[in-house]
C-alpha atoms as one frame of an Amber mdcrd trajectory, in Angstrom:
protein
  -0.132   0.061   0.052   1.506   3.359  -0.977   1.599   6.347   0.976  -0.461
   9.406  -0.347   2.852  11.123  -1.306   4.076   8.120  -3.005   0.800   7.492
  -4.793   0.963  11.172  -6.174   4.555  11.043  -7.372   3.868   7.685  -8.931
   0.971   9.089 -10.899   2.793  12.234 -12.042   5.746   9.954 -13.152   3.089
   8.069 -15.448   1.326  11.256 -16.780   2.251  11.797 -20.411   1.535  15.436
 -21.512  -0.420  15.625 -24.848   1.678  17.163 -27.687  -1.163  17.883 -30.226
  -1.521  21.612 -30.529  -4.306  23.792 -32.192  -4.809  27.536 -32.663  -7.986
  29.036 -31.134  -9.352  32.542 -30.930  -8.559  34.252 -27.718 -12.372  34.430
 -26.932 -12.426  30.664 -26.975  -9.199  29.931 -25.069 -10.598  30.057 -21.387
  -9.230  27.187 -19.434  -6.916  25.869 -22.206  -3.342  25.092 -21.746  -0.916
  27.335 -23.689   1.304  25.268 -26.075   3.456  28.154 -27.343   4.560  31.075
 -25.230   3.331  34.679 -25.957   5.944  37.463 -26.580   4.997  41.063 -26.664
   5.935  43.294 -29.615   4.333  46.459 -27.939   4.787  48.513 -24.957   2.018
  48.329 -22.238   1.029  50.956 -21.609   1.870  52.273 -25.079   2.356  55.839
 -23.853   2.713  58.027 -20.598  -0.762  58.493 -19.128  -2.472  59.603 -16.099
  -3.334  57.233 -13.179  -6.113  59.498 -12.005  -8.511  62.369 -12.617  -6.914
  65.606 -12.069  -4.570  68.345 -13.750  -1.489  67.702 -15.701   1.093  70.218
 -14.885   4.809  71.235 -15.152   6.137  70.579 -11.707   8.613  73.438 -11.997
   5.564  75.720 -12.163   4.448  74.690  -8.676   7.401  74.465  -6.414   5.180
  75.921  -3.609   1.732  75.054  -2.364  -1.191  77.225  -3.619   0.079  78.152
  -6.922  -2.500  79.128  -9.642  -2.252  77.950 -13.177  -4.461  78.597 -16.317
  -6.341  75.659 -17.615  -6.060  75.760 -21.346  -7.237  72.196 -22.444  -9.238
  69.132 -21.698  -7.928  65.647 -22.238 -10.158  62.689 -21.839  -8.973  58.906
 -22.466  -8.310  58.282 -26.052  -7.510  61.956 -26.857  -4.200  63.472 -27.488
  -3.194  66.852 -25.766  -1.274  69.726 -27.055   2.101  70.747 -25.605   1.659
  72.528 -22.164   3.165  75.837 -21.825   4.595  77.479 -18.832   1.962  78.594
 -16.215  -0.754  76.360 -17.870  -2.393  73.069 -16.622  -4.579  70.561 -18.595
  -7.654  69.055 -17.062  -6.960  65.333 -17.473  -9.138  62.164 -16.897  -7.790
  58.433 -15.975  -6.125  56.876 -18.791  -5.619  59.849 -20.818  -2.080  60.610
 -22.424   0.071  63.078 -20.753   0.549  66.246 -22.905   4.165  67.099 -24.116
   5.969  69.002 -21.345   3.801  68.018 -18.690   5.677  65.808 -15.938   3.167
  65.461 -13.150  -0.535  64.998 -12.476  -2.200  66.610  -9.460  -5.178  64.800
  -8.287  -8.482  66.788  -8.389  -8.817  66.452  -4.555  -5.876  68.637  -4.145
  -7.034  71.398  -6.483  -9.715  74.104  -6.624 -11.013  75.487  -9.964 -12.552
  79.015 -10.433 -13.461  79.740 -14.158 -10.101  78.986 -15.992  -7.967  79.101
 -13.113  -6.826  76.136 -10.893  -5.328  76.380  -7.523  -2.834  73.577  -6.739
  -2.692  73.077  -2.934   0.193  70.560  -2.930   3.448  70.966  -4.725   3.826
  67.916  -6.917   7.064  66.042  -7.723   8.119  64.817 -11.220   6.423  61.791
 -12.258   3.694  62.082  -9.771   0.458  60.016 -10.702   1.975  59.237 -14.199
   1.979  55.808 -15.500   4.984  55.442 -17.717   4.968  53.736 -21.273   6.080
  50.186 -20.832   6.180  50.083 -17.126   4.003  47.000 -17.296   5.454  45.290
 -20.399   8.323  46.099 -22.783   8.652  44.999 -26.257  10.233  41.595 -26.525
   8.979  40.530 -22.967   7.791  36.873 -22.711   4.397  37.505 -21.101   3.015
  34.047 -20.875   4.990  30.722 -20.972   4.075  27.265 -22.297   2.023  25.146
 -20.048   0.171  28.345 -18.635  -3.527  27.585 -17.940  -5.454  30.362 -19.682
  -7.829  32.042 -17.039  -9.436  35.434 -16.889  -6.111  37.299 -15.874  -4.052
  35.550 -18.524  -6.401  36.070 -21.305  -6.404  39.831 -20.312  -2.777  39.857
 -20.293  -2.578  38.223 -23.785  -5.220  40.730 -24.982  -3.301  43.716 -23.619
  -0.279  42.877 -26.109  -2.838  42.777 -28.940  -3.030  38.960 -29.261  -6.100
  37.647 -31.088  -5.476  33.928 -30.897  -3.367  31.364 -28.976  -1.670  27.986
 -29.863  -3.053  25.610 -27.209  -2.892  22.001 -26.360  -5.737  19.935 -27.661
  -8.364  19.204 -25.010  -7.813  15.999 -22.935 -10.657  13.592 -23.349 -11.857
  11.886 -20.079 -14.288   9.153 -20.270 -16.273   8.515 -16.890 -18.801   6.069
 -15.581 -19.999   4.887 -12.306 -20.623   1.261 -11.223 -23.227  -0.137  -8.889
 -26.813  -1.697  -9.294 -27.639   0.396  -6.233 -27.336   3.615  -8.217 -30.295
   5.488  -9.376 -30.364   8.655 -11.470 -31.808  11.735 -10.037 -35.393  12.067
 -11.028 -36.091   8.402 -11.157 -37.946   6.755  -8.332 -35.817   4.935  -5.774
 -36.345   1.145  -5.754 -35.666  -0.811  -2.394 -31.942  -0.646  -1.661 -31.060
   2.113  -4.040 -29.501   5.522  -3.748 -29.151   8.430  -6.059 -25.976   8.683
  -7.988 -24.132  11.698  -6.634 -20.582  10.687  -7.960 -21.694  11.201 -11.627
 -22.696  14.908 -10.838 -19.659  15.447  -8.709 -17.013  14.244 -11.241 -18.869
  15.940 -14.204 -18.580  19.197 -12.458 -14.914  18.726 -11.414 -13.885  17.635
 -14.947 -15.818  20.459 -16.641 -14.144  22.963 -14.405 -10.853  21.521 -15.130
 -11.629  22.060 -18.960 -11.335  18.774 -20.302 -13.701  17.195 -22.752 -15.928
  14.868 -20.836 -17.195  11.571 -22.316 -20.058  10.600 -19.921 -20.806   6.914
 -20.134 -23.302   6.983 -17.231 -23.872   3.994 -14.838 -22.606   0.730 -15.544
 -24.239  -2.496 -14.025 -22.219  -4.750 -11.558 -21.348  -7.434 -13.932 -18.013
  -8.392 -15.187 -19.217  -8.288 -18.931 -20.770  -4.871 -18.706 -17.843  -3.487
 -17.112 -15.473  -4.866 -19.608 -17.683  -3.404 -22.436 -17.680  -0.047 -20.875
 -14.028   0.056 -20.263 -13.366  -0.995 -23.970 -15.648   1.763 -25.309 -14.014
   4.319 -23.013 -10.565   3.309 -24.006 -11.683   3.765 -27.782 -12.880   7.234
 -27.119 -10.756   9.058 -24.506  -7.201   9.617 -23.251  -8.027   8.899 -19.661
 -10.810   6.691 -18.137 -12.056   7.776 -14.819 -14.509   5.700 -12.849 -15.996
   5.542  -9.319 -16.836   2.299  -7.465 -15.897  -1.312  -8.190 -12.164  -1.069
  -7.294 -12.266  -2.810  -3.916 -12.030  -6.483  -3.166 -15.868  -7.425  -2.935
 -17.477  -9.943  -5.104 -19.505  -7.378  -6.923 -16.409  -5.267  -7.501 -15.470
  -6.148 -11.227 -13.559  -2.923 -12.390  -9.987  -3.956 -11.341 -10.379  -7.420
 -12.818 -11.714  -6.073 -16.120  -8.792  -3.559 -16.456  -6.334  -6.418 -15.658
  -7.883  -8.623 -18.406  -7.807  -5.728 -21.043  -4.661  -4.029 -20.037  -2.757
  -3.836 -16.713  -2.861  -2.545 -13.200   0.177  -0.589 -11.930  -0.985   0.807
  -8.700  -3.702  -0.243  -6.256  -4.555   1.107  -2.805  -3.302   4.085  -0.749
  -2.809   4.663   2.977  -5.235   7.519   3.276  -8.664   8.207   4.635 -11.129
   8.833   2.967 -10.305   6.804   0.069  -8.197   3.649   0.355  -8.968   1.978
  -2.876  -7.490   3.863  -5.743  -6.286   2.138  -8.783  -4.180   3.099 -11.693
  -3.536   1.234 -14.864  -3.585   1.409 -18.668  -5.753  -0.019 -21.354  -3.975
   0.408 -24.594  -3.062   4.183 -24.923  -5.588   5.127 -22.331  -4.846   5.741
 -18.777  -7.189   4.310 -16.113  -8.052   5.828 -12.734 -10.424   4.031 -10.500
 -11.684   5.993  -7.680 -13.629   4.686  -4.598 -17.406   4.698  -4.637 -18.217
   6.470  -1.555 -19.125   9.981  -2.411 -16.489  11.935  -0.202 -13.720   9.282
  -0.940 -14.282   9.998  -4.654 -14.255  13.766  -4.248 -11.145  13.677  -2.144
  -9.125  11.224  -4.225 -10.138  13.198  -7.440  -8.996  16.561  -6.055  -5.673
  15.180  -4.378  -4.634  12.688  -7.018  -6.648  12.582 -10.295  -6.611  16.433
 -10.667  -2.858  16.877 -10.649  -2.461  13.812 -12.874  -4.979  15.195 -15.442
  -3.447  18.616 -15.272  -0.047  17.099 -16.328  -1.673  15.064 -19.074  -3.111
  18.338 -20.171   0.202  19.982 -20.569  -0.159  22.250 -17.600   3.236  23.421
 -15.875   1.378  24.153 -12.600  -0.133  20.904 -11.302   0.425  20.739  -7.462
  -1.720  22.392  -4.919  -0.567  24.530  -2.303  -1.100  24.021   1.620  -0.979
  26.720   4.358  -0.567  26.504   8.140  -3.609  27.298  10.230  -4.274  26.780
  13.879  -6.482  23.655  14.888  -9.808  24.520  16.623 -10.097  20.779  17.555
  -8.343  18.085  19.195  -7.077  14.817  17.301  -5.603  12.638  20.001  -5.515
   9.248  18.509  -2.744   8.487  15.938  -3.859   6.853  12.679  -2.446   4.369
  10.531  -3.452   6.149   7.279  -3.062   9.706   6.437  -6.256  11.640   6.951
  -7.935  14.436   5.096 -10.365  15.986   7.283 -13.045  18.380   6.081 -12.659
  21.565   7.889 -14.023  25.154   7.871 -11.877  28.250   8.451 -12.711  31.022
  11.097 -10.693  33.754  12.356  -9.073  33.128  15.664  -8.395  35.620  18.589
  -5.073  36.443  17.267  -6.264  36.868  13.637  -4.782  33.642  12.415  -6.970
  31.312  10.773  -8.329  28.310  12.681  -9.592  25.153  11.337 -12.986  23.565
  12.597 -13.566  19.940  11.491 -17.078  18.579  10.613 -18.352  16.553  13.331
 -19.071  13.606  10.959 -15.998  12.686   8.950 -17.777   9.659   7.350 -16.804
   8.938   3.748 -20.414   9.011   2.648 -21.288  12.440   4.302 -21.159  14.721
   1.247 -22.455  17.591   3.155 -19.128  17.833   4.929 -17.526  18.819   1.590
 -20.014  21.478   1.046 -19.714  22.848   4.453 -15.890  22.875   4.386 -13.496
  25.326   3.010 -10.651  22.625   2.559  -8.911  19.608   3.934  -6.873  19.432
   7.258  -3.964  17.177   6.318  -3.113  14.797   9.138   0.029  12.579   8.652
   0.234   8.982   9.639   0.799   8.841  13.377   0.108  12.497  13.868  -1.967
  13.890  16.975  -3.221  17.449  17.263  -4.056  19.464  20.249  -6.332  22.614
  19.945  -4.216  25.726  19.187  -1.450  23.612  17.305  -0.510  24.421  13.716
  -1.850  22.011  11.067  -1.467  21.739   7.439  -4.446  23.164   5.434  -5.430
  22.522   1.844  -8.046  25.065   0.669 -10.777  23.722  -1.840  -9.770  26.811
  -3.984  -6.505  24.986  -4.696  -8.053  21.669  -5.768 -11.521  22.582  -7.164
 -12.235  24.928 -10.141
């Protein structure tokens, strides 16, 4: 049985980044992985401009407070001003270009206007409130590197240098299905012994947020033949196969056996809670990841293991989540034999530091805990915790899109 750290490393060692590239319009590139870097051929901003509303002046004309200048022009964003003479000021608005000979902008709160004369209450210094051409980006700067995941800020940065399209890695295709005769789809009446299938909705949401192409094969009956048929179909249509349930050692758990018959199993079981039965293997060219069937186990193992694996397969350069120290607002007195990921909610402590409160029921079927929580408290094998001690906290914002 691997430790959680060993499992993650083994999965990343086996993740083969896609190398197929396509060009897409920038407006359609959200959540895609950049294949080629973007280099700027322009300055950002392209010219000196004002950081706020006020008056553009020659600082040498206002060496003392309460100086008076004549307002000779008005410059809005997108307009071009005229050269500023001695004793003159230009009314100027945020983003507008600085007129020639002006070297400072006085915010309007430090002025008073009467007819065409403006009084400058505070003597400005050269460069005050001016954003210089190229202070953000200079020509020749590599603004985005290969492997960057294009989110809102990255798309805005690309647009700021005039880019209209990007070369991105082809979308990763992930086939998913659940196993279990006990599963009913929402909207259907429950028969005796059945439960509604939450894993399908959970994984579909997590995968969609990740930006992959989802191939949803629904629910597969708990028979060897049905499981094998579903795996064959998934392997023919996807780069990665992701399943929930059927990977333990029960008589009705057929997934592991079917994968071994069609391909191979490389990894099985991890010393963590929730989520002991995790399987990795291959069927032809398709990777296979089998997650536990319990809802919280499926959620946790996807976030902590499947997600980094998928990101690397997608070609992303940043695949690992970050963790932060917080204080424990709970006691954990009994050392465990498995690494535990407790669902926890953050609150502000008396000293201003974050404190983690854990959900009272940490059962692997209690999906309400994942909605209530802000993240996982990571408890190492054999670790005990006293209230007030520092613990490792993994925010859901690091592992859920």
